[in-house]
C-alpha positions, 0 to 999 in steps of 0.5 A, a space after each residue: 691921251 695915254 699916260 706913261 708909267 714912271 719911276 715913281 709909279 713903280 716905286 709902290 711895287 719895289 720894297 727893300 726887305 725888312 728885319 721881319 722878312 724871309 725867303 718866302 716873304 720876299 715872294 715865291 716865283 715858280 717857272 715852267 719854262 724852257 725846252 730842249 730846243 730853247 733852254 736859255 729862256 728858262 735860264 733868263 727867267 730864272 735869273 731875272 726872278 732872282 735879279 728882281 728881288 725873289 726870295 725863292 725860285 722854284 723850277 719845274 721845267 725841262 732844262 734843270 741842269 742848264 738852269 742850275 748851272 747858272 743859278 745853283 740856289 734854285 730849287 729844281 724838280 718836277 713837283 712844287 712840294 710844299 712851296 706855295 708860289 705867289 706867281 707862276 711863269 709859263 710858256 717862255 721857251 716852248 712851242 705849242 706845237 711841240 707840247 706833249 699831252 702830259 705837258 698841257 695837262 700840267 699847264 692847264 692845271 696852273 692856269 686852272 688855280 687861284 695863283 696868277 700867272 704870267 704866260 708867255 710865248 708857247 702857252 699863249 693859246 691856253 689863255 682863252 680857257 684859263 681861271 687863274 689871274 693872268 698876265 699875257 705877255 706877247 709881242 705883236 706877231 703872238 697877239 696877232 696869232 692869239 687874236 686870231 684864235 679868239 676870233 677877234 678882228 680889226 687892225 686898229 692901234 696896238 693899244 686898241 687890239 691890247 684892250 680888246 683882247 684883255 677884255 675878251 680874256 678877262 686878263 691883262 695884256 702886256 703887249 711888248 715892243 718899243 712902247 709897251 702897252 698894258 691894258 687890263 679890263 676895267 682900267 685905262 691903259 698905259 704905256 711903258 718906254 723906259 727901255 732903250 731901242 737896244 733892248 730889241 734883242 733875243 731874250 729879253 722877253 724872257 727876262 721880262 717874264 721872270 721880272 713880272 713874276 718876281 714883282 707879282 710874288 712880292 706885292 700879293 693881292 695888288 692889281 696885276 696890271 700895275 705890278 706888270 707895268 712896274 716889272 716892264 719899267 724896271 726891265 727898261 731901266 736895266 737895259 738902259 743902265 747895261 747899255 749906257 744909254 742916257 741923256 746924250 749918250 747913244 749907248 751900245 748893244 746889250 744882250 738879254 743877260 745883261 738886262 737880268 744883271 742890271 735889274 739890282 741897279 735899277 731897283 737900287 736906284 728907286 730905293 735911293 
């Protein structure tokens, strides 16, 4: 029987800052996301990283104007400078088929480092050759394409496919869906189902990637699968708050930015 990841589990990965904390100790997240076609993905991921408690967010993608218009506290530019991230988020809002050689080289450099990387959407095709610690965040269609690229066969259950893919790549796989599966080599997979059905709307995956980056950065050295599951739980709980879903309440439609904006409320519940 698969274990359900709970709020009690998530509490171990959510911390209130103390008097000795600064913006760097709270977690530094770097994002290389978004594109001219999908600038909103960058905005949503950056917003989520901030709302999930990151102390410093650096943006290095091609949608800096949109990001800064929404979140002016973000540091944007083509290079990291002296910033040392605790986690990277790459691929959201990008298309591997339209990626330039220079962008591919930049992503490969990130994936060859020692810093954990959240790999989403348009960067999933590069995961197999990476040496950095990874959290892959495909939805069902992306997982199917990734498995085809990896030469993996068999239809199996979603859990079986996530586990097999995680073992093949040597990375944590977070398979997004109504019941999110988190699998990692050598660990029992878990299910996260804290989110309401209203969460099935465009852009919420971009929000989730930013939350995962923030949780990893705030918990250096902790198991990536557990950090990713905790981020997924927070993401689902924020969606439940945003949609008004609860016992006896059906709730109402939401958009992805609503989820990001309710992350502080979800965190406050845990801290209380």
